[in-house]
C-alpha positions in Angstrom: -69.3 -116.7 15.4 -71.4 -116.2 18.6 -70.8 -112.9 20.4 -69.0 -114.3 23.5 -65.6 -113.4 24.8 -64.3 -116.9 24.7 -65.1 -120.5 24.2 -65.9 -121.3 27.9 -68.4 -118.4 28.1 -70.1 -119.6 24.9 -70.3 -123.2 26.3 -71.8 -122.1 29.6 -74.5 -120.1 27.7 -75.6 -123.4 26.0 -76.2 -125.4 29.2 -79.9 -124.5 29.8 -80.8 -125.4 26.2 -78.9 -128.7 26.4 -80.3 -129.5 29.8 -83.8 -129.5 28.5 -82.9 -132.0 25.8 -81.0 -134.2 28.2 -84.0 -134.1 30.6 -86.3 -135.6 28.0 -83.6 -138.0 26.9 -83.5 -139.4 30.4 -87.3 -139.8 30.4 -87.0 -141.6 27.0 -84.5 -144.1 28.4 -87.0 -145.1 31.0 -89.8 -145.3 28.6 -91.9 -142.4 29.9 -91.4 -140.2 26.9 -90.3 -140.9 23.4 -88.4 -138.4 21.3 -89.7 -138.8 17.7 -87.1 -140.8 15.7 -86.2 -139.3 12.3 -85.9 -141.8 9.6 -83.0 -141.8 7.1 -82.5 -141.5 3.4 -79.4 -143.5 2.5 -77.5 -144.6 -0.6 -78.2 -148.0 -2.3 -75.5 -149.8 -4.2 -75.9 -153.3 -5.7 -74.0 -155.3 -3.2 -75.6 -158.4 -1.6 -74.1 -157.9 1.9 -75.0 -154.2 1.9 -78.5 -155.0 0.8 -78.9 -157.4 3.7 -77.6 -154.7 6.0 -80.2 -152.3 4.7 -82.9 -154.9 5.0 -82.2 -155.2 8.7 -82.4 -151.5 9.1 -85.7 -150.8 7.2 -87.5 -149.6 10.3 -85.0 -146.7 10.4 -84.9 -146.0 6.7 -87.5 -143.8 4.9 -85.9 -144.1 1.4 -82.9 -145.1 -0.6 -81.4 -143.4 -3.7 -79.2 -145.0 -6.4 -77.5 -144.4 -9.7 -78.5 -146.2 -12.9 -75.0 -147.8 -13.0 -75.2 -148.4 -16.7 -75.1 -146.4 -20.0 -74.4 -142.6 -20.0 -73.6 -141.4 -16.5 -76.6 -139.3 -15.4 -75.9 -138.7 -11.7 -73.5 -136.3 -9.9 -70.7 -138.7 -9.1 -68.0 -140.5 -11.0 -69.0 -144.1 -11.7 -67.2 -146.7 -9.6 -69.0 -149.9 -10.8 -71.6 -150.9 -13.4 -74.8 -152.9 -12.9 -77.8 -153.6 -15.1 -81.4 -152.6 -14.3 -82.0 -156.3 -13.6 -79.2 -156.4 -11.0 -80.4 -153.2 -9.4 -84.0 -154.5 -9.2 -82.9 -157.7 -7.5 -81.4 -155.8 -4.6 -84.2 -153.1 -4.4 -86.9 -155.8 -4.3 -85.7 -156.7 -0.8 -86.5 -153.2 0.5 -90.3 -153.5 0.3 -91.2 -150.9 2.9 -88.7 -148.3 1.7 -89.2 -145.6 -0.9 -86.7 -145.7 -3.8 -85.4 -142.9 -6.0 -83.2 -143.1 -9.1 -80.5 -140.4 -9.3 -80.6 -138.4 -12.6 -79.0 -135.4 -10.8 -76.1 -134.5 -13.0 -75.6 -130.7 -13.3 -75.9 -131.1 -17.1 -75.5 -133.7 -19.8 -74.2 -133.4 -23.4 -76.6 -130.9 -24.9 -77.2 -133.1 -28.0 -78.8 -135.7 -25.7 -81.7 -133.3 -24.8 -82.9 -133.8 -28.4 -81.9 -137.4 -28.9 -85.2 -139.4 -28.8 -83.4 -142.7 -28.8 -81.3 -141.8 -25.7 -84.4 -140.3 -23.9 -86.5 -143.4 -24.6 -83.7 -145.7 -23.5 -83.4 -143.8 -20.2 -87.2 -144.1 -19.7 -87.1 -147.8 -20.6 -84.7 -148.4 -17.7 -86.9 -146.4 -15.4 -90.0 -148.3 -16.5 -88.2 -151.6 -15.9 -87.4 -150.4 -12.3 -90.9 -149.3 -11.7 -92.3 -152.7 -12.8 -89.7 -154.8 -11.1 -88.6 -152.8 -8.1 -91.5 -150.4 -7.5 -89.3 -147.3 -7.5 -91.1 -144.1 -6.6 -89.3 -141.4 -8.5 -86.2 -139.6 -9.7 -83.9 -137.0 -8.3 -82.9 -134.3 -10.8 -80.7 -131.2 -11.0 -81.1 -130.3 -14.7 -84.4 -128.7 -15.6 -83.6 -129.1 -19.3 -83.2 -132.9 -18.9 -86.5 -133.1 -16.9 -88.4 -131.2 -19.6 -86.8 -133.4 -22.3 -87.9 -136.6 -20.6 -91.4 -135.1 -20.1 -91.6 -134.1 -23.8 -91.4 -137.7 -24.8 -95.0 -138.0 -23.5 -94.2 -141.5 -22.2 -96.8 -142.7 -19.7 -94.1 -143.8 -17.3 -93.3 -140.2 -16.4 -96.7 -140.0 -14.7 -95.6 -142.7 -12.2 -92.5 -141.0 -11.1 -92.0 -138.2 -8.6 -89.6 -135.5 -9.8 -87.6 -134.6 -6.6 -85.4 -131.6 -6.9 -81.8 -132.5 -5.8 -80.0 -130.8 -3.0 -77.7 -129.1 -5.4 -80.5 -126.8 -6.5 -79.6 -125.2 -3.1 -83.2 -124.4 -2.1 -82.9 -122.3 1.0 -86.1 -120.2 0.9 -89.8 -120.7 0.3 -89.5 -118.5 -2.8 -87.0 -120.9 -4.4 -89.1 -123.9 -3.4 -92.3 -122.3 -4.9 -90.5 -121.6 -8.2 -89.3 -125.2 -8.4 -92.7 -126.6 -7.6 -94.3 -124.4 -10.3 -91.7 -125.8 -12.8 -92.4 -129.4 -11.9 -96.1 -129.0 -12.2 -95.8 -128.1 -15.8 -94.1 -131.4 -16.6 -95.8 -134.8 -16.9 -94.0 -136.1 -13.8 -95.6 -136.5 -10.4 -95.3 -133.8 -7.8 -92.6 -134.7 -5.3 -93.4 -136.0 -1.8 -90.2 -134.6 -0.3 -87.7 -131.9 -0.9 -84.1 -131.7 0.3 -83.3 -128.2 1.6 -79.9 -126.7 1.2 -77.3 -127.9 3.7 -76.6 -124.3 4.8 -79.9 -124.2 6.7 -78.6 -126.9 9.1 -76.8 -124.1 10.9 -79.5 -121.4 10.4 -82.4 -122.8 12.5 -84.5 -119.7 12.2 -84.4 -119.7 8.4 -84.9 -123.5 8.3 -88.0 -123.2 10.5 -89.4 -120.4 8.3 -88.7 -122.1 5.0 -90.1 -125.5 6.1 -93.2 -123.9 7.7 -94.0 -121.8 4.6 -93.6 -124.8 2.3 -96.1 -126.8 4.3 -98.5 -123.8 5.0 -98.8 -123.4 1.2 -100.7 -126.7 1.1 -97.9 -128.9 -0.2 -98.1 -132.4 1.2 -94.4 -132.7 1.2 -91.7 -133.9 3.7 -88.6 -131.8 4.5 -85.3 -133.6 4.3 -81.8 -132.4 5.5 -78.4 -133.6 4.4 -76.3 -134.5 7.5 -72.8 -135.6 6.6 -71.5 -133.9 3.5 -68.9 -132.0 5.6 -68.0 -129.5 2.8 -67.1 -125.8 3.2 -69.9 -123.7 4.5 -71.5 -122.0 1.4 -68.7 -123.6 -0.6 -67.3 -121.2 -3.2 -66.1 -124.2 -5.4 -69.4 -126.1 -5.3 -71.0 -125.1 -8.6 -67.8 -125.3 -10.6 -66.9 -128.7 -9.0 -70.3 -130.1 -9.9 -70.0 -128.8 -13.5 -66.5 -130.3 -13.8 -67.8 -133.7 -12.7 -70.7 -133.5 -15.2 -68.3 -132.4 -18.0 -66.1 -135.4 -17.3 -69.1 -137.7 -17.2 -69.9 -136.7 -20.8 -66.7 -138.5 -21.8 -65.4 -135.4 -23.5 -62.6 -134.7 -21.0 -60.8 -136.7 -18.4 -61.6 -136.1 -14.7 -59.2 -133.6 -13.1 -61.4 -132.6 -10.1 -59.4 -134.4 -7.5 -56.1 -132.9 -8.6 -57.7 -129.4 -8.8 -59.2 -129.7 -5.3 -56.0 -130.9 -3.9 -54.0 -128.0 -5.1 -56.4 -125.0 -5.4 -59.7 -126.2 -4.1 -61.4 -127.4 -0.9 -58.6 -129.9 0.0 -56.1 -127.1 0.0 -58.5 -124.9 2.0 -58.9 -127.5 4.8 -55.2 -128.4 4.8 -54.5 -124.7 5.5 -57.3 -124.1 8.0 -58.6 -127.5 9.3 -60.6 -125.8 12.1 -62.9 -124.4 9.4 -64.4 -127.9 9.2 -66.4 -127.0 12.3 -68.2 -124.3 10.3 -69.3 -126.9 7.8 -73.1 -127.5 8.2 -73.0 -131.2 9.1 -75.3 -132.7 11.7 -73.8 -135.1 14.2 -75.6 -138.4 15.0 -76.2 -137.1 18.5 -77.9 -133.9 17.2 -80.5 -135.3 14.8 -83.3 -135.1 17.3 -82.7 -131.4 17.5 -84.3 -131.2 14.1 -87.5 -133.1 14.7 -89.6 -130.0 14.8 -88.1 -128.6 11.5 -87.6 -131.6 9.3 -89.0 -135.1 8.6 -86.0 -137.1 7.4 -82.2 -137.0 7.4 -80.2 -137.8 4.3 -76.8 -139.5 4.4 -74.3 -139.3 1.6 -71.0 -141.1 0.7 -72.0 -143.8 -1.8 -68.6 -143.6 -3.6 -66.7 -144.3 -0.3 -67.6 -148.0 -0.2 -69.8 -150.3 1.8 -67.5 -150.2 5.0 -68.0 -146.5 5.2 -71.8 -146.9 4.7 -72.0 -149.6 7.4 -70.3 -147.3 9.9 -72.1 -144.1 8.9 -75.6 -145.5 8.8 -75.2 -147.4 12.1 -74.0 -144.2 13.8 -77.1 -142.2 12.7 -79.4 -145.1 13.5 -78.0 -145.3 17.0 -77.7 -141.5 17.3 -74.3 -141.8 18.7 -70.7 -142.3 17.5 -67.6 -142.8 19.6 -64.7 -142.2 17.3 -63.2 -139.8 14.7 -66.0 -137.5 13.4 -64.2 -137.3 10.0 -65.0 -141.1 9.6 -68.6 -140.1 9.1 -68.1 -137.3 6.6 -68.3 -137.6 2.8 -66.5 -134.6 1.3 -64.0 -134.4 4.1 -63.6 -138.1 4.8 -60.0 -137.8 3.5 -59.2 -135.7 6.6 -59.7 -138.8 8.7 -56.2 -139.9 7.6 -54.8 -136.5 8.7 -56.7 -135.6 11.9 -58.7 -137.4 14.6 -61.5 -135.2 15.9 -63.0 -137.0 19.0 -66.7 -136.7 18.4 -67.8 -137.3 22.0 -65.5 -134.4 23.1 -67.8 -132.0 21.2 -70.5 -132.6 23.9 -72.2 -130.9 25.5 -73.3 -127.8 23.8 -72.0 -128.3 20.2 -75.4 -127.9 18.5 -76.4 -124.7 20.2 -72.9 -123.3 20.0 -72.6 -123.7 16.2 -76.2 -122.9 15.3 -75.9 -119.6 17.1 -72.8 -118.7 15.0 -72.9 -115.2 13.4 -70.0 -116.1 11.0 -68.1 -113.1 12.2 -65.0 -115.2 12.1 -62.5 -112.3 12.0 -63.4 -111.5 15.6 -63.9 -115.0 17.0 -61.7 -118.0 17.9 -64.5 -120.5 18.9 -63.9 -123.0 16.0 -60.1 -122.8 16.5 -60.3 -123.3 20.2 -62.8 -126.2 19.9 -60.7 -127.9 17.2 -57.6 -127.6 19.4 -59.6 -129.1 22.3 -61.0 -132.1 20.4 -58.6 -132.9 17.5 -55.1 -134.3 17.2 -53.0 -134.7 14.1 -52.3 -138.2 13.0 -49.0 -139.6 11.9 -48.7 -140.5 8.2 -49.7 -144.2 7.6 -50.4 -146.2 4.4 -53.6 -148.1 4.8 -54.2 -151.5 3.2 -56.1 -151.5 0.0 -59.1 -153.3 1.6 -59.5 -150.4 4.1 -60.4 -148.1 1.2 -63.2 -150.3 0.0 
């Protein structure tokens, strides 16, 4: 953590930095100066009320991303509901000014499917339908074998679709990005117009600036996107295995055991034991997104399996760049902690951004996260929620 003797000293050291931001914020409120507003990339799910909600927010939304919702599960989450390409396109058609990306970002699929021409063509048929009827822009992938297999079909539709590398490639340097770009260029897919950098860079501003700058200096006409609200462990040691277990379950060969595993020996157990470690997670609060306007172009929000009520609350908070409530309510991976702790988001001001982005991760000799958690969080009594509150 920062090399200060205590939390109060660290907080004082942040005042000048925050004062500059507040100064321009005041000018913005009077219309003299406008801080550039970062647009969002948000989940799309086929729900009429949610579609209308997004339609009313299109000036704040750069893109939406969505699962195919039918056939073999090809994205990185468990499937909660099914929908046909026709049903998807009906909703997506309402978002005319918004870019649209289909998630094919499973860590892997059944290896037999890489060579199954019927399966590959059926997948491309669905994508072709969505291009024709919803004007989708591309796909998000995390399996290079799968992208090559789709490309090898030599279907014309691949040339209409950007191949966007998913965040779970964990691209945190220009070298990784350059290698990925070289791979994509040898396929029949279009070069991506954006890249989502690894969430760890959210708390390493110097490396974020360096990576983004080098990507753009290399002549790539590409936007930089950051994931704001995952809320997982910093450089999570369970991440790769967790993704693989979800993909394995989605093949249909085994039942899903990831929740039980995380509860007993994974990230849930980790946060139950040391909840203050949540503050090390590289999330971006709604209040802090303007701090990234010089290093990124768009902000991605996740949580599509948590239901429309979560998405209403989360998207609204980031559009308004403010949230007065329990910070866990806006997180994806640690949303379950909202039933255990209430961390008052507004009590993290001022200085939270500078304090945590200057962290050295020398946690053995630092109590900043613990002290800040004790200051802003309280444990909640156990309470059973109504079923509708989980939807």
